[in-house]
N, C-alpha and C positions, 0 to 999 in steps of 0.2 A: 074600147070602153066608151060609151057615150056618158058624158056629165052635162049638167045643166048649169051655167053661171047664174047665181043669184041676181047680180047687178046688171044684167043683159038690158034693161031699160034704160041705162046711163047712157049707152052708145048710139042711141038713135038709128039703129040699123033696121030698115023696113023689112017686115016679115020674118024676123029672126026672134027666137024664144030663149036664146042662150045655149043651145045645143052645140055641143064641141065634141068632136072624136079625138079621143087620146090614146096615143100608142106607146110602146115602151122604146126606151133609150137604146141605140146601138152600143157595142161595146166602147168604142172611142168617146162616146158622149158620156156615158156611165163613168168612165175612167176620170174624164176631165171634170166632171161635177164632183167625184170623191176627192179631188186634190183642191177643192175649194177651201181658202185658208179661214174665211169667216162669211157671215150673212150677206155682207156686201158682194163680196166675190162670189157667192152662190148664185144671187139673183143676177148679176150681169153676166154669168155664163149661161144661165137658163134663157135669158133673153136672146143671146147670140145664137143658141141652139134652136129657139123657136123661130128665129129669122132665117135659118139654114134651109136649103132645099131639102133635107131629109129630116125636117122637123117631126117630131112626135105629136104635135098638135097641130090641128087646122082651124085656124081663126078665120071668121068671115072676112072678105076682102075689104081692104081699107082700115082695119082695126089692127093697129101695131101692139105687140106685146107690152112696150113701155107705158102704153095708154090705158092699159088694163087697171081696174080697182085694184087695190093691194090685195084684198081679200079674194077676190076672183082669180087673181095670179097665184095666190097661195093654193086655191082649190084646184087649179091646174097643175101645180107642183105635186100635190097630194094624189091627183089622177095619174099622173106619170110614175109616181111610187107605186101606187096599187098596180099598175100594169107590169111595171119593171121587176118588183120586188115582192109583190103580193099584197094582199089587204091585211093580212095578219102579221104581226112582229112580236118578237119576245121582249120584254122589258122586266127589270127586278126593281120593284118599288121596296121601301122600308116602311115597316109598321110604326107609327108615330108613337104607340104605347109601349109595346114590348121590345121595338127596336130589332126585330127579326127581318130577314130578307124575304121577300115574296115574290117569286118569279111568276110571271103572267104571261100568257098570249093575248095580246090586244089585238081586237078587230078595229081597224082604223075607219072603216065605213061606218060603225056604229059609233065610235067616239067623236070624230070629226064631221059633224053634221052642220052643212051651210045653212045659213038664214037669209032671207031676203032683207034688203035695206028698210029701216023704219019709216023713211020717206023717200018716195021713188023720184027719179028724174036727175038726181046727181048734183042739182044746184038748189039753192035756197039763200034766203037772208034772214037776218036776226036783228030786231032792235034791243040796243041797250042803253042804259042810263049810265053815262060816265061823269061824275059830279052833277051838275045841273044840265047837262047837255045829252040829248038822245041822238044817238048815231044808229046808222044803218050798216050792218056788217054783211057783205056777200060772202058765201060759203060754197065750196063743191067738195066733191067726194076725194078720198085720199087715192091717188094713182100711184102704181108702183114706181114711176119716175120721181115722184115726190119723195118717197121713201129712200130712193137711192140717192137723190141730191142732198138731203138731211144728213145721211150716213156719210156722204163724201165730206160735207162741211165738217162733221166730227172728226174724220180720218185726217183732215188737212190741218187740224189744230197742232198735231204733232210735228208736222212739217214746218210750220212756222216758229217753232221754239228753237233758238240758237242755244248750242252747248258751248260754254266757254271754257276757259282753263279749269282743271280739276272737275269737270263736270257740272260747273255752275250754270243754272239756267237763265236765259234772257229773254223775258216775255215781251220784249218792245213790239216786235212785229205782230204777235197776237194781239197787243194793245191796240195797234193801229187799225187792225181789221175789226175788232169789237171794243170801240172806245167807251162804250157806256157801262162796260163791267171791269173791275179792277183785277188785274192779275199780278200778285205779289209772290205766290210760292206754288207748288205742285198741288196743294189742296184746293186752291183757287181754281184752278185748271181742272181738277177732278169736278168741282161742284158745277163748272161750266158745261161739262160733258153732260152732266145731268139735266142741266137746263135745255140743252139741245134736244136731248132724248124726250123730255117731258113736253116741250112747247113746240119743238121743231115740225112735227106732221101738220099740227093744227095751223100754226103761222103759215106753213107753205099752202095751206088750201083756203086762205081768207084774203079779200082784197079790201084794203082800207086806206082811203084818201091819198092814193097813189104813193104809200110807204114801201119802200124796199124791205127785203127779209130782215135786215137787221134793225130797222126802225120798228117792224112789227114785233120782232123778238123783245126788244127793249120795251115796248109798250104793253105787251103780254106779261113780261116779268114784273112790271109794276103794278099791273092789276092782280097778279096772283098774290102780290105781297100786300096788298091793302083792299083789293076789292075782288076776292076769289070767286063770289058767286058770279061776278059778270064774265069772268074768263070761262068758268065751268059751262055757263049758258052758251057761249060760243063754241067750246069743244064739244059739247053735247050735239049742237046742231051740224057740225062737220062730221062727227061719228055716225050720226043718224043717216047720213047720205050714202054710207058704204054697207055693203052686205057684211054679215058676220060669219062666225064659224064657232060651234061649240067645241070646247076644249076640256070638259069635265070628265073625270073617270072616276068610278066608284066600284070598291071591291072589298071584301072582308078578309081580315087576316084569318089564316087556317090555324094560328097557335092560340091567339087570345080572343078571337071573334070581333075584334075591334073593327069598326067600319073606316076603311081608308078612302080618303078623298083627295084627289090629285088634280092639278091642271097640267094637261100635256101640251107641250109646244110641237106644231106641225114640223118645226125645223128639226127636231131630235130624230125624225123618221126619214129624213132625206138622205142623200148620198154621202155618206163620210162623216 
C-alpha cells in the first residue's frame, strides 16, 4: 500500500514527494506491538520495528523514523494498521441522547484523512510582545522524538518520588528537578503532569534565548497564567508547521435518530 506523507517538504529530500510503501507486520512484530503497555511504549516499539531489516515501512535514505513529524509518523502507523488488520474496524458508540449502544463498522480511510501543514518548511519564527519588550521566538514542527522525550519526562516524575514509611511521599527530588513549581502533595504532582502535557510539545519545539527545557517550561507557564494570548500565538505557530489528521466521525442513532458526533483517536485502532 502506498501512502503520501503530508509533511514531506519538512525533510528536504530532493525529488521526493512523500510517497512511502507500507506493508503489514509479521506475526512477531504484531505480537510485540500488542503487548505495549502505553502510548510511549507503543511508539518506541514501532520505531525499533521501522529500523529493523524486515521493516514494513521503506523510508527514503537518510530519514530516520524518530525524525519524522509526529503526524507523519501517526499516518504511517495507520497505514500499517490498514495493511495488517484491514481498513474497516468495528466500534460501539453510545448515543448521547438515548444512551443506547450503537455498533458501527468504521472505514478508517474515510475518517482519518491527513492534511498538509498550514505553513510549509517545518521552521518559522514569531514575534511576540512580552511586557514592553518584543522578542523573536524560533519554532519548528513537532517530531516524534519530541513527543517521546516529553512523555519520558512525565514518566520520570514517578521515579523521582521517594516513598517513605507508611507510604508518605517525599517530593524533594522532584522539587530539585523542577524548582520553579511547588510540590506539596499528590494533587500538585497531578497538576504538573497536566502542565507537561499542555506545554511540553510546544516548549520542546521553540528556541528562546538559550533557555533549557525547564526554563522554557517555567516561562510558558507564567505566560499562560498572565498573558495567554502570547502563549497561544507561539503554540499556533508551532502546530501550523506540522501536518494534521482529521478525526471527526458522524453517524445517526438508529433508535432516536439523534446525530452522533465523535472524535476518534488513531491510537484506539492500533494493536492491542
